C-alpha positions as protocol buffer text, in pm:
chain_id: "A"
residue {
  index: 1
  type: MET
  ca { x: 2355 y: -1463 z: 2510 }
}
residue {
  index: 2
  type: LYS
  ca { x: 2662 y: -1636 z: 2381 }
}
residue {
  index: 3
  type: GLU
  ca { x: 2511 y: -1674 z: 2035 }
}
residue {
  index: 4
  type: HIS
  ca { x: 2452 y: -1298 z: 1993 }
}
residue {
  index: 5
  type: ASN
  ca { x: 2769 y: -1209 z: 2196 }
}
residue {
  index: 6
  type: ILE
  ca { x: 2591 y: -1010 z: 2461 }
}
residue {
  index: 7
  type: ASN
  ca { x: 2773 y: -931 z: 2770 }
}
residue {
  index: 8
  type: TRP
  ca { x: 2511 y: -801 z: 3005 }
}
residue {
  index: 9
  type: ARG
  ca { x: 2210 y: -975 z: 3164 }
}
residue {
  index: 10
  type: SER
  ca { x: 1926 y: -977 z: 2918 }
}
residue {
  index: 11
  type: PHE
  ca { x: 1562 y: -1120 z: 2993 }
}
residue {
  index: 12
  type: ASP
  ca { x: 1273 y: -1214 z: 2772 }
}
residue {
  index: 13
  type: ASP
  ca { x: 975 y: -1285 z: 2996 }
}
residue {
  index: 14
  type: GLU
  ca { x: 610 y: -1253 z: 2951 }
}
residue {
  index: 15
  type: GLY
  ca { x: 522 y: -1365 z: 3290 }
}
residue {
  index: 16
  type: ALA
  ca { x: 635 y: -1299 z: 3655 }
}
residue {
  index: 17
  type: LEU
  ca { x: 939 y: -1088 z: 3565 }
}
residue {
  index: 18
  type: ASN
  ca { x: 719 y: -848 z: 3354 }
}
residue {
  index: 19
  type: ARG
  ca { x: 480 y: -811 z: 3625 }
}
residue {
  index: 20
  type: GLN
  ca { x: 727 y: -755 z: 3893 }
}
residue {
  index: 21
  type: TRP
  ca { x: 917 y: -489 z: 3715 }
}
residue {
  index: 22
  type: ASN
  ca { x: 596 y: -329 z: 3585 }
}
residue {
  index: 23
  type: MET
  ca { x: 706 y: -376 z: 3190 }
}
residue {
  index: 24
  type: PRO
  ca { x: 420 y: -275 z: 2982 }
}
residue {
  index: 25
  type: ALA
  ca { x: 606 y: -343 z: 2641 }
}
residue {
  index: 26
  type: THR
  ca { x: 891 y: -503 z: 2489 }
}
residue {
  index: 27
  type: PRO
  ca { x: 1164 y: -387 z: 2459 }
}
residue {
  index: 28
  type: THR
  ca { x: 1197 y: -207 z: 2790 }
}
residue {
  index: 29
  type: PHE
  ca { x: 1547 y: -104 z: 2894 }
}
residue {
  index: 30
  type: PHE
  ca { x: 1665 y: -33 z: 3236 }
}
residue {
  index: 31
  type: ILE
  ca { x: 1979 y: 110 z: 3403 }
}
residue {
  index: 32
  type: ILE
  ca { x: 2045 y: -56 z: 3732 }
}
residue {
  index: 33
  type: ASP
  ca { x: 2293 y: 100 z: 3973 }
}
residue {
  index: 34
  type: ARG
  ca { x: 2533 y: -112 z: 4191 }
}
residue {
  index: 35
  type: THR
  ca { x: 2282 y: -141 z: 4484 }
}
residue {
  index: 36
  type: GLY
  ca { x: 2033 y: -281 z: 4258 }
}
residue {
  index: 37
  type: THR
  ca { x: 1804 y: 40 z: 4226 }
}
residue {
  index: 38
  type: ILE
  ca { x: 1642 y: 114 z: 3891 }
}
residue {
  index: 39
  type: ARG
  ca { x: 1784 y: 449 z: 3801 }
}
residue {
  index: 40
  type: HIS
  ca { x: 1640 y: 486 z: 3449 }
}
residue {
  index: 41
  type: LYS
  ca { x: 1371 y: 299 z: 3243 }
}
residue {
  index: 42
  type: TRP
  ca { x: 1277 y: 336 z: 2886 }
}
residue {
  index: 43
  type: ILE
  ca { x: 978 y: 173 z: 2736 }
}
residue {
  index: 44
  type: GLY
  ca { x: 1062 y: 123 z: 2361 }
}
residue {
  index: 45
  type: LYS
  ca { x: 1403 y: 184 z: 2210 }
}
residue {
  index: 46
  type: PRO
  ca { x: 1583 y: 486 z: 2366 }
}
residue {
  index: 47
  type: SER
  ca { x: 1818 y: 679 z: 2159 }
}
residue {
  index: 48
  type: GLU
  ca { x: 2179 y: 606 z: 2195 }
}
residue {
  index: 49
  type: ASN
  ca { x: 2245 y: 956 z: 2322 }
}
residue {
  index: 50
  type: SER
  ca { x: 1984 y: 918 z: 2620 }
}
residue {
  index: 51
  type: ILE
  ca { x: 2163 y: 595 z: 2729 }
}
residue {
  index: 52
  type: ASP
  ca { x: 2505 y: 764 z: 2706 }
}
residue {
  index: 53
  type: LYS
  ca { x: 2391 y: 1054 z: 2914 }
}
residue {
  index: 54
  type: ALA
  ca { x: 2237 y: 833 z: 3179 }
}
residue {
  index: 55
  type: LEU
  ca { x: 2530 y: 619 z: 3192 }
}
residue {
  index: 56
  type: ASP
  ca { x: 2765 y: 925 z: 3233 }
}
residue {
  index: 57
  type: LYS
  ca { x: 2564 y: 1064 z: 3505 }
}
residue {
  index: 58
  type: LEU
  ca { x: 2561 y: 745 z: 3700 }
}
residue {
  index: 59
  type: ILE
  ca { x: 2932 y: 698 z: 3648 }
}
residue {
  index: 60
  type: LEU
  ca { x: 3001 y: 1051 z: 3759 }
}
residue {
  index: 61
  type: GLU
  ca { x: 2785 y: 1009 z: 4066 }
}
residue {
  index: 62
  type: THR
  ca { x: 2972 y: 692 z: 4153 }
}
residue {
  index: 63
  type: GLU
  ca { x: 3302 y: 843 z: 4114 }
}
residue {
  index: 64
  type: GLN
  ca { x: 3209 y: 1131 z: 4332 }
}
residue {
  index: 65
  type: ALA
  ca { x: 3086 y: 904 z: 4606 }
}
residue {
  index: 66
  type: ALA
  ca { x: 3400 y: 688 z: 4595 }
}
residue {
  index: 67
  type: SER
  ca { x: 3620 y: 986 z: 4614 }
}
residue {
  index: 68
  type: ALA
  ca { x: 3416 y: 1125 z: 4907 }
}
residue {
  index: 69
  type: ASN
  ca { x: 3491 y: 798 z: 5099 }
}
């Protein structure tokens, strides 16, 4: 992670993690919310726009939940 300047968690596993998370192919991308729930999953490389839209939606939901409390 330091070598490639990656500041998010990244895993490369062909064993238990792949089976547990039902990852049929590499790459597989996930967006996981603050509660640990998988909110989005892409098998293969998603478009930049689809990641942005999914993150924008999750951020908006989080902001709305925070302002409701």
